[in-house]
N, C-alpha and C positions, 0 to 999 in steps of 0.2 A: 228459329233461324229463317229469315225470309228468303235469303239468297240460296241458290242451288250451286253446289261445288262438285267439280270432277277432279279428283286427285289422280293424275296420270303418272304412273311409275314405269319408266322404260329403262333400257340399258342393254348391254351385250349379253349374249348367251352365257349361261352358267354363273352369272354374277350374284344370283340370289334374289331375283325379282319376286318369285313366288312367296318366299318366306316373309319378305318385307310387306308385300301386299296383304298377306294373311294377318300379319301383326296389326297393320293400321286398319284393316277392315274390322277386326275384332275390337280395337280401341274405339273406333268411330261408330260401330254398330251398323255397318252398311254392307251391301253386296258388292260383288266384283264382276266387271265385264272384261273379257280378254281381248287384247289387240294382237294376238298371235295368229298368223295366217295358216298355221299347221295344227295347232292344238284343237282346232274345231273339228278335225276329222277323227272319227271313232277308231278307224283302223290303225292310226299312228299312235298307239297307246304307250309305246316305249320311246321311240325315236324323237317324238316331238316334246318329250319331257313335260307332260301335263301334270297338274296337281294330282296328288294321290286320292283314292276314294275317300279316305279319312278326311283329307283337307277339303274335298268337295262337299262332304257331309257337314263339315264344321261351318263353312261360309257359303252362302248361295253364289254360284258362278253362272255366268252367261257367256255363250259362244265358246264353250269347251265341250268337245265330243258330242256336238249336237247335230252332226251331219256325216254323210259318207263321202269317201274320196270320189265317188261317182256323182256327187252333187256339189261341184266346185262353186266357189264364191270369189268374186273379184273385189278389189279394194273399193271400187265405186259402189258395188252392192253392199259391202260391209258398212260403208258410211250411212246408207239409208237404214240398214238393220240396226246399227248401233244407236243412231239418233232416236229411232222408234222405241228401242229398248230403254234408253235413258228417260224418255218421256214417261214411260210406265213406271220406272223405278223412282223417279223424282216425285211421283204422286204420294209415295209413302216414306221417302228418304230425302234428307237435305244434302247428303253426300253420297257419292258413288266412287269406288276405286276402279281405275282402268289399269291393266298391267299387260305388258308384252314387249316384244322386241322387233316387231315387223314395221319398219320405218314408214312404208307407204300406207299401211293400215292406220298407224298412229296419226300420220298426216291427215288422212281422210277424216278421222274422228275429230281432231283438234281444229283443223283449218279448212277442211273440205278439199276435194280434188277439182281441179279445173276441168271442165268438160272438153275433152279432146276428140277430134273427129276420127272416124273409122271408115275404111273402104275395103269391102270383102275381096274385091279383085286384086287390090294391091297386096293385101295380107296373104292371099293364096299364092301369089307370084313369089313373095318373099319366102313363104314356107317351102315352095318348090325349089327355090334357090338353095335354101338351107340343106335340103336333102341331097341336091346334086353337087353343090360346091363345098358344103360343110359349114358349120357355124363360125369357124375362125375367119372365113372370107367375109361374112356379114359383119362380124365384130370389127374387122379391119376397116370396112366401109364406114361403120359408125364412128370409129376413131377419127376418121378424116372429116366427117360431116358434123360431128358433135363430140369433140374430145372431152368436154366437161362432163357429159353424161356417160361417156364410154368408160371412164375410170370407175364409175360407181356400179356398173352393171356386172353381175356375175358372168364370167366368160362361158360358163357352162349352162346358162339359163336361156335357151332359145326364145322363149316367150317374151322376155323383156327386151332382147335385142331386136326381134322382129317388130314388136310394138313401137319401139323408138323409131326404127326406120320407116315404118308405115306412116306415122304422124309427120315425120320430116318430108316424106314424099308427097303427102297431101297438102301440107301447109307451106313448104319451102322454107320453114324456119327450124332452128335448132329445137330439139325436144326439151332440152334443159331450160330454155327460155320460156317455155309454156307451162312450167310446173309451179303451182302454188303462187302465182303472181297476185291473186286477189283472194286473200283469206276471207272465209265466210263468217258472219256473226254467229255466235252460239248463245243460246238462252241460259247459259250457266257460266260461272267463273271457273277458270282453269288454273290449277296448281300443277306445274309440270316439273317432274324430277327426272334427271338422267343419272342413273347409278353408275359409278365408275370406281376403279381401284388401280393399284399398281399393275402394269401390264404383265409383268412376270408372274405375279400371284394369280391374275386372271387366267393366264395360259395354263398354269398348273391345275386350276379348278376345271378348266375345259378338258384337259387330258384325263383327269381323274373321273370326270363325269362320263366320258366315253367308255371307260372301263366298267363303270357301274351299269351303264345301259346294256353293254354286252353281257355282263353277268345276269342281267334281268331278262335276257332273251332277245336282244335286238336282231341277232342274225336269224333266228327262227321267224321273227316277225317279218323281216325283209324277204325271206324265202316265200312266205305266204303271199306277199305282195308283188313278187317278181313278175307274174303274168300281167300286171297292170302298170308296169314301170313307165309306160309312155304318158300316163296321166300327169297333169300339172302338179297335183299334190305330192307326187313322188319325185319331182325334180328338186330334191331336198338333200342337204348334207345329212349323212347318217343312213341314208337309204341308197342313193345312186352309186355310192362307192362299192356296194355289194355286188352290183350286176357284173362287173368284170371278174370278180372273185368267183362267182357262181359259174362263169364260163371258163375258169381255169387260167385267166390272164394274170391275176395276182394271187399270191398266197394270203393266208389269213392275217399274218403279222403285218404285211404291207397294207392290207385293207384297213386295219385298225389305225395304222400310222396316217393313212390318207384321211380317214374320218377326223382324226385329231387335227391334222394340218388344215383341212378345209374348214373345220369349225373355228379354228383360230383366225383364219382369213375372214370368215363371216363376221366374227366379233369385231375385227378391225373395221370392216365396211359399215357395220352398225354404228360404231362410235363416230365414224366420219359423217354418216347420215344425220345423226342426232345433233351435230354441231350447227345444223341449219335452224334448229329450234330457238328462235329469239326469246329471251326471257326465261329460258329453262334454267333450273338450279341444278348444278352438278354436285352430287353427294356421294360419299362413301356409304355402302349399304349397312355398315356397322355403326354409323354415326347417327344414332337415334336422337341425340340432343339437337343436332342441326335440323333434322327432319321435323322435330316437334316445334322448333323455333320458326321454321318456314310456315307451318300450319297456323301458328299463332299470328304471324304477320299477315297472313292471308285472311284471317278472321274465321278460320275453320275451328280453331281451338281458342278457348278464353282463359 
């Protein structure tokens, strides 16, 4: 096979991306690169739902538990890392599987991120405002300046809100208008799958997985990480809901409900984000026949 192919498998949380990626990596005899912005952190061994040790031993994975929460990585840095990793992998493989649900990281890999300006003074001023006025005030300002982007931003993620306002202040243009307007060429063919299923079934899977994580020790993992809760890596569903509980603001039952609720909201935002991927094939994770047909049409299978 002369061409190089990247099979990108994305979809909302808990839909079964890991099992599908393992299936096709085994069938195609290829490694996996993660596009998950949290599974790369070793300390998030439960809450980020990474592949198990047995699964990691079965198929070589890249960008999984390869760094500490104290060594954060941005989507732009991930783009460079991922392309360098793929260059190396394509030396010995014609196909590589990418899997994950972090929209901006997937965008960075498939299309490239537009270079957006930064200004440390503006950023510091916005961070100070967030401390004094609270994040809702900045979110309200973003809703006025760029309503299209505001609906996509997690209202509890100060980093994303501040970054959008920073770029708007520097350029005088909407942040949403400056994202992915000029896709970069990639030296490989891309087969892009978005996994999807009936919303009610997906939400049941999410609720169930939260219980499984808690049984596996999510609360204990969060307690160990509580001293570092201000880090970007811990501004994450499944962890940040525990901080009020540890302070006695919520009881444990309410905390579990909030993790489930915000996980469902996150899944909804993921699906909204993936709609922007032109040419992506939306598939049920259980529909192996359609997946195989897609690979045959792309020339990956014969």
